[in-house]
Structure formats: C-alpha cells, structure tokens
C-alpha positions in Angstrom: 18.1 11.2 11.8 19.0 14.6 10.3 18.5 15.3 6.6 22.3 15.5 6.2 22.7 12.0 7.8 19.9 10.6 5.6 21.4 12.0 2.4 24.7 10.5 3.3 23.4 7.1 4.4 24.6 4.2 2.3 21.1 2.6 2.6 19.5 5.8 1.3 21.7 5.9 -1.8 21.2 2.2 -2.4 17.4 2.5 -2.2 17.3 5.5 -4.5 18.8 3.6 -7.4 16.2 2.4 -9.9 17.0 0.4 -13.1 14.1 1.6 -15.3 14.5 4.0 -18.2 12.8 7.4 -18.1 12.9 10.8 -19.9 16.2 11.6 -18.1 19.4 9.7 -17.5 19.6 7.3 -14.5 20.9 8.8 -11.4 20.7 8.5 -7.6 20.8 10.5 -4.4 24.5 9.9 -3.9 25.1 11.9 -7.1 22.3 14.5 -6.6 22.4 15.3 -2.9 23.8 18.8 -3.3 21.1 19.6 -5.9 18.1 18.1 -4.2 19.0 19.6 -0.8 19.3 23.1 -2.3 15.9 24.9 -1.9 16.7 27.3 -4.7 17.4 24.5 -7.1 14.3 22.6 -6.2 12.1 25.8 -6.4 13.3 26.3 -10.0 13.3 22.6 -11.0 11.3 21.5 -14.0 9.7 18.2 -13.3 9.2 15.7 -16.1 5.9 14.0 -16.8 5.2 10.8 -14.9 5.0 7.6 -16.9 1.6 6.0 -16.4 0.5 2.4 -16.7 -2.1 0.1 -15.1 -1.0 -2.7 -13.0 -3.3 -5.7 -12.9 -3.6 -7.8 -9.7 -5.7 -10.9 -9.1 -8.1 -10.7 -6.2 -9.3 -14.1 -4.9 -12.6 -15.3 -3.5 -13.4 -18.9 -2.5 -16.8 -18.8 -4.2 -16.2 -16.4 -7.1 -12.6 -17.4 -7.9 -9.9 -15.0 -9.2 -10.9 -11.5 -10.3 -8.6 -9.0 -12.1 -8.4 -5.6 -10.5 -6.6 -2.7 -12.2 -4.7 0.1 -10.4 -3.2 3.2 -11.9 0.6 3.6 -11.3 2.8 6.6 -12.1 6.5 6.5 -11.8 8.8 9.6 -11.8 11.9 10.5 -13.7 15.1 9.7 -11.9 16.0 13.2 -10.7 12.4 13.9 -9.8 12.3 10.7 -7.8 15.4 11.8 -5.8 13.7 15.1 -4.9 10.5 13.3 -3.9 12.4 10.9 -1.7 14.2 13.7 0.0 11.1 15.8 0.7 9.2 12.7 1.7 11.8 12.1 4.4 11.7 15.7 5.7 7.9 15.7 5.8 7.9 12.3 7.5 10.2 13.5 10.2 8.0 16.6 10.8 4.9 14.3 10.7 6.4 12.0 13.4 7.0 15.0 15.6 3.6 16.4 15.0 1.6 13.2 15.8 3.6 12.8 19.1 2.4 16.3 20.1 -1.2 15.6 18.9 -1.3 12.3 20.7 -2.0 10.4 17.5 1.3 8.6 17.1 -0.4 5.2 17.4 -3.0 5.9 14.7 -1.2 5.9 11.3 0.7 2.6 11.0 1.8 2.9 7.4 4.5 4.8 5.6 6.3 6.1 8.7 10.0 6.4 9.2 9.9 5.9 12.9 7.8 2.7 13.5 10.1 -0.1 12.1 7.3 -2.6 12.5 5.3 -4.7 10.0 1.6 -5.3 9.4 2.0 -8.5 11.5 2.8 -6.5 14.6 0.0 -3.9 14.1 -2.7 -6.4 13.2 -1.8 -8.3 16.4 -2.1 -5.1 18.4 -5.7 -4.6 17.1 -6.8 -8.2 17.7 -5.2 -8.3 21.1 -7.1 -5.2 22.1 -10.4 -6.8 21.0 -9.7 -9.9 23.1 -8.6 -7.7 26.0 -11.9 -5.8 26.1 -13.9 -9.0 26.0 -17.0 -7.2 24.7 -16.7 -4.5 22.0 -17.9 -3.1 18.7 -15.6 -3.0 15.7 -15.8 -0.9 12.6 -13.7 -1.8 9.5 -13.6 0.7 6.7 -11.7 2.2 3.7 -12.0 5.2 1.5 -13.2 5.4 -2.0 -10.3 6.0 -4.5 -8.3 7.7 -1.7 -5.3 9.0 -3.7 -7.5 10.0 -6.6 -9.6 12.2 -4.4 -7.2 14.2 -2.2 -8.3 17.8 -2.5 -5.4 20.1 -3.5 -6.3 23.2 -1.4 -6.9 21.1 1.7 -3.7 19.2 1.2 -1.8 22.5 0.9 -3.3 23.7 4.2 -2.3 20.5 6.0 1.2 20.8 4.4 1.5 24.4 5.7 0.2 23.3 9.1 2.9 20.7 9.3 5.6 23.3 8.3 4.0 25.8 10.7 3.7 28.5 8.0 0.9 30.4 6.3 2.4 30.0 2.8 4.5 27.1 1.4 8.2 28.0 0.9 9.0 28.1 -2.8 10.8 24.7 -2.9 7.9 23.0 -1.1 5.4 24.7 -3.4 7.4 23.4 -6.4 7.1 19.9 -5.1 3.4 20.4 -4.2 2.6 21.7 -7.7 4.4 18.7 -9.3 2.2 16.2 -7.6 -1.1 18.0 -7.8 -0.9 19.8 -11.3 1.0 16.8 -12.5 1.3 15.5 -16.0 1.7 12.0 -17.3 2.7 10.1 -20.5 1.2 6.7 -21.2 3.6 3.8 -21.2 1.8 2.2 -24.1 2.4 5.3 -26.2 6.1 5.3 -25.4 6.3 1.6 -26.4 4.6 2.4 -29.7 6.9 5.4 -30.4 9.9 3.0 -29.9 8.4 0.4 -32.1 8.0 -2.0 -29.2 5.2 -4.4 -28.3 3.0 -3.8 -25.2 4.2 -6.9 -23.3 6.9 -8.1 -21.0 9.5 -8.3 -23.7 8.7 -4.8 -25.0 8.9 -3.2 -21.6 12.2 -5.0 -20.9 13.6 -3.6 -24.1 12.4 -0.1 -23.3 14.0 -0.2 -19.9 17.3 -1.3 -21.3 17.5 2.0 -23.2 19.4 5.1 -21.9 16.2 7.1 -22.1 12.7 6.2 -23.1 12.9 9.1 -25.6 15.8 11.3 -26.7 15.4 15.0 -25.9 14.4 15.9 -29.5 11.9 13.0 -29.7 10.4 14.3 -26.4 9.9 17.8 -27.8 8.4 16.5 -31.0 5.8 14.3 -29.2 4.7 16.6 -26.4 1.1 16.1 -27.6 1.1 12.8 -25.7 1.4 14.6 -22.4 -1.8 14.6 -20.3 -2.2 17.1 -17.4 -4.3 16.6 -14.4 -6.9 19.4 -14.8 -8.8 18.5 -11.6 -8.5 20.3 -8.3 -8.0 16.9 -6.7 -6.0 13.8 -7.0 -2.3 12.9 -6.7 -0.4 10.2 -8.6 -0.1 6.7 -7.0 3.5 5.4 -7.2 5.6 8.5 -6.5 7.9 8.3 -3.4 6.0 11.1 -1.7 2.4 10.1 -2.3 2.0 7.9 0.7 3.5 10.5 3.0 1.2 13.1 1.7 -1.8 10.8 2.4 -0.8 10.8 6.1 -0.3 14.6 6.0 -3.8 14.9 4.5 -5.3 13.0 7.4 -3.6 15.0 10.2 -6.7 16.8 11.5 -9.2 14.0 10.8 -7.0 11.5 12.6 -6.8 13.7 15.7 -10.5 14.4 15.8 -11.4 10.7 15.5 -8.6 9.5 17.9 -9.5 12.1 20.6 -13.1 10.9 20.4 -12.3 7.2 20.5 -9.7 7.5 23.2 -12.3 9.3 25.3 -14.6 6.3 25.0 -11.8 3.9 25.9 -11.4 2.5 22.4 -8.7 2.3 19.7 -8.3 3.8 16.2 -5.7 2.6 13.8 -5.3 3.5 10.1 -3.2 1.9 7.4 -3.3 4.3 4.5 -6.9 4.2 3.4 -7.9 1.2 5.6 -8.8 1.6 9.2 -10.2 -0.1 12.3 -12.1 1.4 15.2 -12.7 -0.6 18.4 -15.3 0.6 20.9 -15.9 -1.0 24.4 -19.4 -2.4 24.7 -20.4 -0.8 28.0 -23.7 0.8 29.1 -22.5 4.4 28.9 -21.5 4.1 25.2 -24.1 4.3 22.5 -22.3 2.6 19.6 -24.7 3.8 16.9 -24.3 7.4 18.1 -20.5 7.0 18.2 -20.2 5.5 14.7 -22.6 8.2 13.4 -20.3 10.8 14.8 -17.3 9.2 13.1 -19.1 9.5 9.7 -19.5 13.2 10.5 -15.9 13.7 11.5 -14.7 12.0 8.3 -16.6 14.6 6.3 -14.5 17.4 7.7 -11.9 16.5 5.1 -13.0 17.3 1.5 -13.7 14.4 -0.8 -12.9 11.8 1.9 -15.6 9.3 1.2 -16.2 5.9 2.9 -16.7 2.9 0.6 -20.0 2.0 2.2 -20.4 -1.3 0.6 -17.1 -2.4 2.1 -17.7 -0.9 5.6 -18.3 -3.6 8.2 -19.5 -3.5 11.8 -19.0 -6.4 14.3 -20.0 -7.1 17.8 -17.6 -9.3 19.8 -18.6 -10.9 23.1 -16.6 -13.5 24.9 -15.3 -15.4 21.9 -18.3 -14.9 19.7 -18.3 -12.6 16.7 -21.4 -11.2 15.0 -21.7 -9.1 11.9 -24.1 -6.3 12.9 -23.5 -4.0 9.9 -27.2 -3.4 9.0 -27.8 -2.2 12.6 -25.6 0.8 11.9 -25.9 1.5 8.2 -28.2 0.3 5.5 -25.4 0.0 2.9 -22.9 -1.7 5.2 -21.4 -5.1 4.2 -23.4 -7.6 6.3 -22.0 -10.7 4.6 -18.6 -11.2 6.3 -18.4 -13.3 9.4 -14.8 -12.4 10.2 -12.8 -9.3 10.9 -10.1 -8.8 8.2 -7.3 -6.3 9.0 -3.9 -5.9 7.4 -3.9 -9.4 5.8 -5.1 -11.3 8.9 -8.5 -12.7 9.9 -10.1 -13.0 13.3 -13.1 -15.2 13.8 -13.7 -14.4 17.4 -11.5 -17.2 18.7 -8.4 -17.5 16.5 -6.3 -15.4 14.1 -5.3 -16.8 10.7 -3.9 -15.5 7.5 -6.6 -14.0 5.3 -8.2 -16.5 3.0 -7.7 -14.4 -0.1 -4.0 -14.3 0.6 -3.8 -18.1 1.0 -5.9 -18.6 -2.2 -3.5 -16.3 -4.1 -0.5 -18.3 -2.9 -2.1 -21.7 -3.9 -3.4 -20.3 -7.2 0.1 -19.3 -8.3 1.7 -22.5 -7.0 -0.9 -24.7 -8.8 -0.5 -22.7 -12.0 3.2 -23.3 -12.1 3.0 -27.0 -10.9 0.3 -27.7 -13.4 2.2 -26.2 -16.3 5.1 -28.6 -15.5 2.7 -31.5 -15.2 1.0 -30.7 -18.5 4.4 -30.6 -20.2 5.2 -34.1 -18.9 8.2 -32.7 -17.1 10.0 -31.8 -20.4 10.4 -28.8 -22.6 9.4 -28.9 -26.3 13.1 -29.3 -27.0 13.2 -32.5 -24.8 15.0 -31.0 -21.9 14.0 -32.0 -18.4 12.2 -29.3 -16.4 13.7 -28.8 -13.0 11.3 -28.3 -10.1 13.9 -26.5 -8.1 12.4 -23.0 -8.9 8.9 -24.2 -8.0 10.0 -25.5 -4.6 12.2 -22.4 -3.9 9.3 -20.1 -4.5 6.4 -22.0 -3.0 7.7 -24.5 -0.5 9.4 -24.6 2.9 12.7 -25.4 1.0 12.9 -21.8 -0.1 11.6 -20.3 3.1 14.9 -20.1 5.0 17.1 -18.7 2.2 17.2 -15.2 0.6 15.0 -13.5 -0.5 12.6 -16.1 1.1 9.1 -16.7 0.0 5.5 -16.5 1.2 6.2 -19.3 3.8 8.9 -17.1 5.2 6.2 -14.5 5.9 4.0 -17.2 7.5 6.8 -18.3 9.8 7.4 -14.7 10.9 3.6 -14.3 11.6 3.5 -17.4 13.7 6.5 -16.3 15.7 4.8 -12.9 16.3 1.3 -14.3 17.1 2.3 -17.5 18.8 1.4 -21.1 18.2 -2.0 -20.8 19.8 -3.3 -19.0 16.7 -4.1 -20.7 13.4 -1.4 -18.9 11.4 0.0 -22.0 9.7 -3.2 -24.0 9.5 -3.8 -23.5 5.8 -0.2 -24.0 4.6 0.8 -27.1 6.6 0.0 -29.5 3.7 1.6 -27.4 1.0 4.3 -30.0 0.2 1.7 -32.7 -0.4 -0.3 -30.4 -2.6 2.7 -29.5 -4.7 3.6 -33.2 -5.2 0.0 -34.0 -6.0 -0.1 -31.3 -8.7 3.1 -32.4 -10.2 1.9 -36.0 -10.3 -1.4 -35.1 -11.9 -2.2 -36.5 -15.4 -1.6 -34.1 -18.2 -4.8 -32.7 -19.7 
C-alpha cells in the first residue's frame, strides 16, 4: 500500500480518531492528510508535550496471588498522533522491505503492517518447531526496560540506515527529536488544574472537555512540563514507539538470526520478548552458542537482558527440563514450562498460560461475588441482572460482538487443534460462575 492509499483509506481515518481531550482540538487523518504528508510542514511542526500517567495491571501467580505492576504511558496530542501514525506507516513499509532483503522477515512478529497474524499463530510456529526437532535447547528472554533504554544516537543511525541516508531529512529529524527529546505533562497535574479528582470520574470529566487546558492556561502553567534530559529512552504509548523498537533491533536481529539459522535453529522476537531454538546435535555446543548470543546483544547500546527472567530448557522426545543454571548463574531455574506469547508448552501439550487464566477467573469471581454479596439487589432494591456478567465472562458472550476472553480461547483451539489442552482450564467456567453467584453473602 502506498502512503497515498493509506492516507485515503477509510480504515486509516477511522483508527486515527481518538475521543480523549488533549492540549489541541480533536482531529483525525482525514482532516489532516495534506498537512501531515507535507515534509516542510512536519519539519516546522511544534509538537505538544505528551500527557503521562501510570497504568496499573494485575499480574497473577498461583502461589503468590495477584500483584500490581505499574507501566508508564504517554499519549500524544491529536495532530501529533496523526503525524506519528503516518511516519510509523512509512517506516513500517521500509522496514518490511529491509527485513526481506536481510533475510530476517520471520524474526520480528509484532508491530508489523505486513504479517496480518496474531500471537496465536506465531506461538504455534515456535512450539511446532520444537516438536519437529524432537531434541533441542530453548532460550526465553526479554530486555530490561526496553523502551526506556533505547539509545538516541544508535536509534538515529538505524533510522538513517533504513532510509539509506547519512543524515535524517528535516521532517524525519523533527519526528525523531519529538520522541527522543520529548516532554511530558502529568495527568494528575492536569486534573488538579481543572479542579478534578484523580479517579475514573475525574478523568471522564477531563476527557469530555474541548481541551485539557485552554491556550492561555497552557502558557501560564508551562512549569509543569518535564523534558527528557537523558540521551536514551522513548515514550511508551505513542503510535510510532513500537515501530521504532523494531528499527532499533535491525542489526542485532540480523546478527542473531544469521547465527541461529546457520545452526539450523529459529529466532523469533515479539517486541522485547524473544525465543531462540537450537537443535541438540553433536556438532552444536549450546553453551557456546548462547554465550555468543549474549555477546551479539551487547552490540546495541543499553540493550540489557533481564537475567532473572531468562530461561533455558532442554527438550527431548516429549520431556522438558529447565537447565538454566547450566548456562547462566542468574537464569530463572524455577519454571517447568516454556511460556511464549501467552501460551505454555509442558513438553507434551500446549495450553493457555496459567497467569492469563488466573486473571480471567479473578475478574469473573470479583464481579460474581459482588452480586452475591449484594444478595442480587442494589441498595435501592432493584434486581441486579447477571446478563453483563455472562456476556463478559461466559460462552453466552463469546459468539457476539465484541466477544470476550472465551472468543479468544475458541480461536486458539481452532488454530492449535483439539489435541492440545487449550480449553482445559475454561471448560467448567459456567459451573464456577453459578457457584459464585449462589455463594452465601459474607
């Protein structure tokens, strides 16, 4: 697809529309296509600060229970977002062409415009390859604070390499500067300046406004703006950040992939998570190979493996063994299963990852228990309908739109086949819902 076709696509315009309030007025690509596709306009464009907040997600563990994890999110002004979306598309198209030339098209399986496949498909490819080899070593890893550590000079070099130039064109340099020497404004401060509470109601009220601050208020409160003074780090949440993460990994992906392919193995990366599969044959020294991978990763500045999360496994004819300590003293030697892209392989069958299942049941039980505790009635004496509970957490809502978690489970079972244990942990969900609703109020 050409940039012209992308700009004029109905789907592009639809996806560019966002309801939130920002420092500028709401707009979309349909209204801004002549502006954002003009290099001179983009080169002279003044980008607004990102609005920053922390999103809290619940991580689940069968033994430790739920744990709150925070993640920094920055979201761009409306016109800025349109520019990022357009340049992300152009870089993505160039990236797709480059990885085909480099022979690394099968490596990066996230944030691409040409794959049109889900994590279900890519996880199955990895697990099928393990089974096909029969005997192999597997390395699972991720990078420490990946987006927060991307080195700006190195990113610019990779960006230039992708564009086949020695110096970024003025419009690309303008975009580059906006996501490296970026500035941000705390959402909590914006709420306070508007006399709103820092909760769901306050944020809803803020987003109902035309702007989060009027132009004069913006100028009078510029002291709230915080600039990134580091030579590293890009904001998570912008439409171009994920594409830039792939661009950053261009050279490293090729180095690792060339090595692994030469050994008859497979390397796949989903953003900052990756899997490496090596055949267990006499001519391959796994320890030496994994050691070389560590060395290759160091060729990209500030790219650091999270050693405590790095795992190594040996697979042999249906048996899976964690052999992490054999390769690195700090490796995670506790896990008995390979987890990749939300799925778990125990050596014999594939299932949906336990943390994902626990998260689903945790939310379902919380909602069902709240209904049960209320005795099925609101404080005003109105009967509480369970329709929403069943629509969100049962098979009754799986076939409709937008679907629910069980819709995803069904898709995974169709992709993997009935021989795997995809639906094993959700088969009795209806009984569990009814039991929770019938429980005695506490």
